[in-house]
C-alpha positions, 0 to 999 in steps of 0.5 A: 381199223382193228384187225386182231381178235374181238376181246371183252373189256377185261381182255380175254377173247370174246365167247361168240364165234359170230362175233369173232368170225364176223366179217370186220374189213374189206379186201382189194383183189387184183383185178383178173388175178386168180382171186378176182376170177375164183370169186367173181369180184374185186372187192369181198368182206372178211373176218378178222383175227391176226396179230402178224401177217407178211412183211416181205413177200418171197420171190414167187409169192404174188400179192392178190388182195390188200386190206384197206391198212395195208395188210396183204390178205391174199397171195398166189405162188407164181408159176406153181402147177398146183394150186397155191393160194393162201388167205390171212383170214380164216376162210375155214369159218363157216363155208357153207354159208360165207359165200366166199369161203365157200367159193375158196373151197369149192375152187380147191376142191375142183383142183383136187378132182383135176389133179386126181384125173391128172394122175390116173 
């Protein structure tokens, strides 16, 4: 599975963002984890443009999503007092139409509202 940015035969980055950001591989999520709860499933399909990733997670980094090639795709920070999730894919791409990315941004927005209410 090629998880790197799509390129043309001459090596240039593909000019079509729908090709570059297309969902290209599956990620298995931790059953019952934060991502599975937010997304309502345990397997998702995401875009892939990375050339690097997490090799050794830090002490508080909990792995919650792994691609079929073993790439760590979703993490959360253990015992974080606020929203502390991270993803390897580009969730910022087209959340208006991509239900996985939209749910992540909605969860982030809900966490912001809850934090504002708690601070008031």
